[in-house]
Every structure is written in structure tokens, then in C-alpha cells.
N, C-alpha and C positions, 0 to 999 in steps of 0.2 A: 262367593264374593258380594262384598258390599257394594251398593250403588256408587259410593263415593269416587272410586277410581274411574268408573265409566263415565261418570259426570265430567271429571276433569279431562279424560281423553276426548270427550265430545267437544269440550270448550277448546283444547288446543288445536283440534282438527278444524273447527269452524273458524277461528281467529286467523290461522295460517292460510286457509283457502280464501277467505274474504280478502285479506291484505294482499296476498299474491295475485289474486284476479284482478284487483281494483286497477293497477297500472296497465294490465293487459286490454281492459276494456274501457279505459278513460284516459285523458291527458295528464293524469296526476304525476307522471314520471318527469313532467317539465318543471317539477318544484322541488329540486334537490334540497335546498335549505330547510325545507319543512321535514324532510327525511333525516336530516342531519340531526335536527333539534330532538326528533323523537328517538333517535338512536343513542343520543347522548344521555337524555333522561333515562332511558331504558337501561343504559349501562350503569348508571348511579343506582338504579334500583336493584340490579343484579349484584352489585358490588356490596350494597348494604345488606341485601339478603344473605350473601355468603358470610359476611363478617358477623352479622347479628343472629342468624338463625342457623345455616347449614353447618358451619364450621363448629359452633359450640355444642350444638345438639348431636353432631356426627361424633365429636370427641366424646362426649357424655356417653352416648350408647356404646362407643367402641371400648371405653376404659371403664365403666361401671358395671361390670358383669363378672360372673364366674369365669368366662373364658377370655378375659381382656387380653389383648395382644400387647406386646412389647411397645414402648414409646416410640420407638423409631418406625415401626410398622404403621402407626397412625399418621406419622408425618409422611411415610412413603406413599400412602393412599392419596393424600392431598398433592404431593408432587407428581404422582403418576397421571392424575387427571390433567394438570397443567402441562407436563411434557406430551402427554397424548395429542393435545391440541396444537402444541408447538411443532411436533413431529409431522402432523398432518399439514399444517401451514406450510413448513419448510419442504414438504414433498410435492407442493402444489396442489394439495388436496384441501385447501383452506375454505374459511366461510367469508372472509373479508372481501367483499365484492362492492362495498358502497363506493369507494373512491373512483375506482375504475370507470365505472359505468355512468357516474353523475359528473365527474370533473374532466373527463378524458378529452373532450372537444375543447373545452375552455383553456386547458393547460398545454395542448399541443397543437391547436389549430387545425386538426384534421378529423374526419370521421372515425367512428369506431371501427376497430380491427376485429373481425370475428375469431373466435378461438377454435373453431372447427370441433374436432372430436374432444379437445380439452374442455369443452363445455360439459360433457359427461363427467369428467373428473371434478369439476367444480361441483356439480350436482351430488356426487358422491359425498365430497367434503361437507356440503351443507347438510345432506341427510344424516351423516354420521354425528355432526354437531346436534341436530334435532334430536336424535336418539339419546344423546346424553342428557338432554333436557328431560326426556321421558324417564331416564334412569333416576334423575333427581327426584321427581314427584313420585315414582313407584316406590323408591326407597323410603321417602318420607311417609307415604301411605302405609306402607308395611311397618312402620314404627308405631302406628297406631295413635300417633299424636295429631289432632285436629289442629292445634296451634302451628306445628312444624308444617304439616302438608298445606295448609292454606297459604302460610307465608311463601313457601317455595313455589307452590303452583301460581301465586299471584305474580311473582317475579319472572317465571317463564312465560306466563300469558302475556304480560306487558312487552316482553322481548320478542315474542312470536310475531307481532304486528310489524315492526321495522325489518325483521329477518325475512318474513313472506314478501313485503312490499319489494326489497332489494332483489329477491329472487325473480319476481315477476318482471322488473325491469331488465335484469340481466338476461333472462330468458327470451324476451322480446327481441334484443339485439342479436342473440345467438341462433334463434330457430327461424326457420322460413316461413312457418305455417303457425297460426294462432293455436291450432289443437295441440301441437308440440309443446308450446308454453303451457298450456293448460295441464298437460300431462306432467311436466316438470313440477308444477305447483302441487299437483295431486301426490304426487310421490313425496315431495317434501312435507307435505300436510300430514301424510300417514305415519311418517317415521316417528314422531314424538308420541302419538297415542298407542301405535303398536308396541313400542318399547316400554311406555309407561305400564301397559296392561301385562305385558310379559315379566318385566323386572318385579311388580307387584306381587305376581303369582308365586315367582321363584324365591323372593325374599321373604315372603310371609311365613315361610316354613324353615327359615334358617336361624342361626343364633343371633341375639341382639347385636353382639359385636360386629358380625359381618354387615348388618345394616348400616351400622355406624361407618364402617370403612367405605362402603358404596357412596354413603352421603359426603364423605370426605374426598372421594375421587370427584363427584360431581362439583364440589365446591372449587376444586381446582381447575375444572373445565369452565366454570363461571367466572373466575378470576381472570382466566386468560381471555375469555371472549370479550368480556368488558373493557379490559385494557386495550386489546387490539382494535376494538370498535371506535375507541376515542383518541388514542394517542397520535394518530396522524393529524386530526383537527387541532389537538392541544399543541402540538409542536409547531404549528403554523402560526407564524407571527401576526397574521391578520385575524384568523378565526379563534386563535388560542384562548382568549379570555372568555369569549362567548362559549366555547366548547366546554371549558372548565366549569363555567357557571351551570351549564345544563346538567353535567355529571353531579355537581354538588346538590342541585335541585332534585335530581333523582333520588339520591342517597337520603336527602331530608324528608322527601315524600314517604319512603319506605319506613324510615324511622318514626315518622309521625303515625303512619298506619299501624305500626306495631305497638307504639306507646299508648294510642287510643284504644286499639283493639284489647289490649291488656287491661287498661283502666276500666272500660265498660264491660269486661268479661266476655266479649265476642270471640276474643282470641286468647282466652285464659291458657297460661302454661300449665301442662299437665303430663303426668307419665303413668 
């Protein structure tokens, strides 16, 4: 195994742990507006990464090979990723915990209500979502394209911060002891790197078209997560314009990184 996947695994673990432990050991959870800004920008980066990198590269890998699947199979992989996250969310095993734990008191005028055993269901959903991030990087690394791998990893790493922070806040409300919150953050932080290394090892030995389908599945999960993270704020008549600008800013940042990386040769496109 090359050292590259191991480096990405270490980075995803470190960022998620730091971001998740930060609200547990500080008063940072009292600044919900800052989290909303970071979440919006991260969502824009994920959307741009999906549209500019993961979708076109996944399509190219899936269709430009001797074992290319039918066109509907390519679309089905993208749809499967989107529906996978939708079904999790609809089953109560979702990842969107930002609004409930930052706006609950202001909107309803009373203290937070604990979920009890449902806290574990939310943890499961967050961990499954984190695993799809690992699949995205693992598939990109298996494609042996530095351009694709760095771009996908960058989007995931930026999103790990707000996601880990939200989990830390959520766990503080749900658990009675700090050590239990630390345990939650640790489980969540391990999900992405474990899946990253596992998917990389599996996909490195399969056909190129299969790697492409895995990337398209990941693109579907990216698109769902990015929209769910931002739509509640965008539909809010008070915060909508600001939330929209955060997403646009994130998308522009990712586009700028890709253009500059390609222009300077740092992220040159190759196959």
C-alpha cells in the first residue's frame, strides 16, 4: 500500500477528533452562528467537488473502459447514493443535527429534551455518513489519480470539521458523562479512515468501471448531505440570504482551488 491513503486516513481522523472534542472541552458550543457559517461554506465546497470532480471523473472511469456498464447503471449509482442518505434520514438515522441542538432553546423557549436511546441511532447515522466519506476518498485513491484524490479529500476534510463539531455538541446534551461524549467522537472519527483504507484495498483490485460507480455513489451522498445541511437556513426568511452566500462562497473557493491547482500544475489532471 502506498503511504497516500494512510496520510488521508490520519488527517480525517485528526480533524474529526479535534473538531469533536473542541465543544466538549470549551464553551465554543455557545457560538451557533459560527458553526452555521462553516457548515454553509463546507456544503458549497462539497457541492462544487461533486459537480466538478467526482461526477465527471466517476462517469469517465465507469464508461471509458472495456467493461463499461450501461448508461442507466451509471445514473443508478448516483441515485443510489442519494437515496441511501435519504432513507437513513427518513428512518431517523440521519446526520442533520445542527438545527436541533443550536436553535432548540431559542425557537421553543425551553431546555433541550434528551433523546435517550435514540442518541445511539443518531450516532449510527453519523458514522454511516462518515463511512461514505471514507468510501469517496478510498475510491478516488484507487483510481490512482492525484488530481481526483486530493480534490475529493480536500472537500471531505473541510466538511469533517463542522460535522465533528456538531457531534460534540449533540453528545454533550445526550450523555451524562464527558467520557461518553469522548467515546462518541472517537467512534465517529474512526469511521471515515477505517472505511477509507478498507475501500482503497478492495477497489484497488477491481475493474476501473467499478471504481467509477463507487465514486458516483459517493457523489450522490455528497449532494444529499450538502443540500440537507443548508436548505433549512436558506428557506429561513431571516437567514436565507446569508446562508445562500455562504454556500456560493464555498463553491467559489473550491472552483478557485481547482483552477489554480490546474494552472500551476499542483493538481494537474492525469489518467
